[in-house]
N, C-alpha and C positions, 0 to 999 in steps of 0.2 A: 113830613108826616104822612102825606097821602101815599107816597111810595112804600112806606113801611106797612101801612094798612093794607095796601094792595098785595104786598108780598105775603103778609099773614093770611089773607083770604086765599091766595093761591095755594099755600101750604095746607090750609084747612081742607080745601076740596081735593088736594092730592091724597090726603089721608083716606079719602073715601074710595080711591081707586087702587087696585093691586099693582105692585111693581111688575114689570115685564121680566120674564125669565130669559136670560141669555143662554145659559147652559147649566145643567145640573151637576156636572163633574167638577171636582175641585181644581183640576188642572186648567180649567178655563175660567177660573176666577180672575177678575180684572184688577190690576194694580196701577194702571195708567192709561190715559186716552188722549188721542189727538185726531183732528179732522182729516179725512182722506176720501177723495172722490165724493160719492153721495152717501158716505157712511163714516166709519171710524177705524183707525188703527188702535189696537189695544195691546198692552204688554201684560205678561203673566209672570208672577214671582217664582216660577219653577226652578228647581235646582238639579234635577236628574236628567239623564239622557232620555231621548225619545219623548220628551215633554215639550209642548209648544212654548215658544218665547214671545212671538208676535203674531197677532191674528187680525183679520179684517171682519168687521161687522157691517153688513149691508143695511139698506133702508128697511128691509123686512126683518131685521134683527137676527139674521142667520150669521153664524160665526164660522170662519174658515181659517185654519192655521196657515201661516206663511213659512216658507223654507228659510232657515237661517243659513247664510252663505258660507260660513266657516265651520270647520270641524269642532273647534273649541267654542262651546256655547256660553252665552252670558249666564251669570249666576245671580238670581234674585233681582230681576228687573222690577223697578218700583215706579217708574214714571216715564212718560213720553211727552214730547213737545215739538210742535212744528216751528221751524225757523221763520221769523217774520219776513214776508215779502220774497220768499224763495219757495217755489212750488216743489212739493214732494220731497223736501229736505227735513229731516227730523233728528232729534236727540233722544236716544233711549238710555236711561240711567239706571245703573245698579244701586243697591242700597249702600255699597261701599264708596260711591261717588265716582266710579268709573263710568265714562260716557262713551257711547257709540254714536258718532255722527254718520247718518246713513241717508241714502236716497232710496225711494220706493217707486218702482215703475207702475204707473196707473193702468198699463195695458196687461202686463203679465204678472204683476205683483212681486217682481224680483227685488230683493233687498241687496243693495251694494253698500258695504262698509267703507266710508271715505276716510275717516279719522277716528282715533281713540285718544282720550285724554282723561285725566283725573281732576276733579274739582279741588281747589286749594283750601288750605287752613282747616282741614278736618282732623278730628281726634279719633283714635282707635275705638272708643266706646260709642261713637255716633252711628246712627242707622238712618240713612236718608230715605225720604218718602215722596218728596215733591220737587219739581223743577219747573221754571217758567223763564221766558225771555221777554223783556220789555224794550221796544225800539224807541229809545229816548232821542232827543235832539243832539245829544253828545255821543251817541253810539249805543250798541246793544248792552243792556244790563241783564246779567244772568242772576236768577234768584233760585236758591235751593235751601232745603230745610231738614234738620234732624228732627225725627219724630218725637223724641223725648219719652218720658215714662212717669210712673208715680213718684219716683225718687230723683228724676233728672229733668230739669227744665229743657225746653226746646231752644235750638239756636237757628235763627233765620240769617242766611248769608245773602249779601248783594255784592256784585262786582261788575266792573266794565269788562266786556269780553271782546277780544279782537278775533273775528272769525277767520282772518287770513293767517295770522301767526299762531292762533289757538292759545293765546296768552290772556292772563287776567291781571287786572290792576285795581287799586282802590277797593280792596276787599273790606267790607264792613259787616259787623255782626250785631244781632239783636237777640238777647236772651229773654225768654218770656215763658209764662205758664198761663193756661186758660182755665177759667172757672169750672167748666164742664167739658168732659165727664169728670166725675170725682174719683173713680176707680178704674184700674186697668187701662190707663189713658195713653193715648198718642195725640199730642197736641197738633201734629201735622201728619195727616194721612195722605193729603195731596194739596197742591196749590193750583189756583186758577186766576188768570188776569182778565179783567174786563177791558174793553177798548178805551175807557176813560182813565185807565191806569190804576184802578183800585185792585188790591190783592186780596183774594179770599182763600180760605183754607177749610178743609174738613178735619175735624177732630173726632177721634173714635174711642169707644170703649171696646177692648178686645180681650176678654178673659180666657179665650182658648178656642180650639177648633170648632166647638159646638155652641159658642156664644154663652149667654145672650149678648148680642151686639147692639150698639147705638151710635148715632152720628150727630154731631153738632156743627153747624156751618157758621163761620165767623168772617167778618171783614177785618183784615189785619192792619190795613193802612192804605196809603195812596202814594203813587209815584208822580212827580212833577214832570213837565216836559224835558227838563234838564237831567232827569234820571235820579233825582234825590227822593229817597223814601221817607215819608212821614208816618210813623206808626200810630195806630189808634191808641188814644189814652187808655191806660189799664182800667180806669173806672168805667170806660164806655165799651169795654170788650164784653158784649152780651151776645149769646147765640141768636142768629137770625132765623135759623130753621133747626128743627130737631126731628130725627127719624129713629124710631125704635125698631129693633129687629133687623137693621141694615148696617153694614160696615162699608161706608163709602170711601173707596180708596182712589177713585178716578172722577174728575170733574172738569168740565169745559164749558165756557160761554159760547153760544152761537146765536148771533143776532139778538133776539129778545128772549132767549131761553137759556136756562142752565141745565146741562145734561149731567146726570149722576149715574155712576156705575159702581158695582160693589165687588168686594172680595169677601164673600160670606163663608169662606173656608169649606167645611164639609157640606154646606148647603148650596154650593155653586155660586153663580153670579146673577145679578139682576140689574135693571136700569130703569130710570125714570127721567122725565123732562118737566121742568117747572117754568112757566111763563112769569115774567116780572116786568 
């Protein structure tokens, strides 16, 4: 109860402070984030040539696009995640479920694509928005989610992932719908893992390029040391935080803070940090 009160107080004071602007141009809207050096790697859901796919945001919130190493560019990158216990190794995921496993050089920011693979058990109607990796005692568990809509519930996937063979096993699914938002909903706009194994998501209302947007933050469940996921009971799925006017599509836990970044479409991108 004390933790919940503390979190509510943090959100209250956050509402008194403006969100920091990352960039005003739509092509720099953020759809996924991962820690890198003293800042962040972010991905953009761009689809055309000569538009950035991956950028670096430094500690002064300055954004710099990185060069994609291949002529064929990713299409609609929606999430980024750092491999546990491997420095400078990342997964960048398209909405289709295609993943680019890459290393990023901390000195010259060069991206090297090491492997590509597609996540299993997807349907053509799905649109993935979040990915995470949990280092369980039984191996890596990869988590990914279809965003859902007003008419389609979301599906959360968990699977054990072999990083050497790039294979998946014991794929499990959880279909769910969140109570908020009520309209123009995406149950999963991004996923984030705390070090204790709890899985969080941002759910957004996205009525179009000009909004109005809103975001609801939920705790979806908990991973055990063995990699077993226990979902939050549907009756207990209540939004922990609510942000009006912001479409949070990227979130990451760092020490005692939750970092949030947005894809506000025609209004560009913003970020904020919440202590908990």
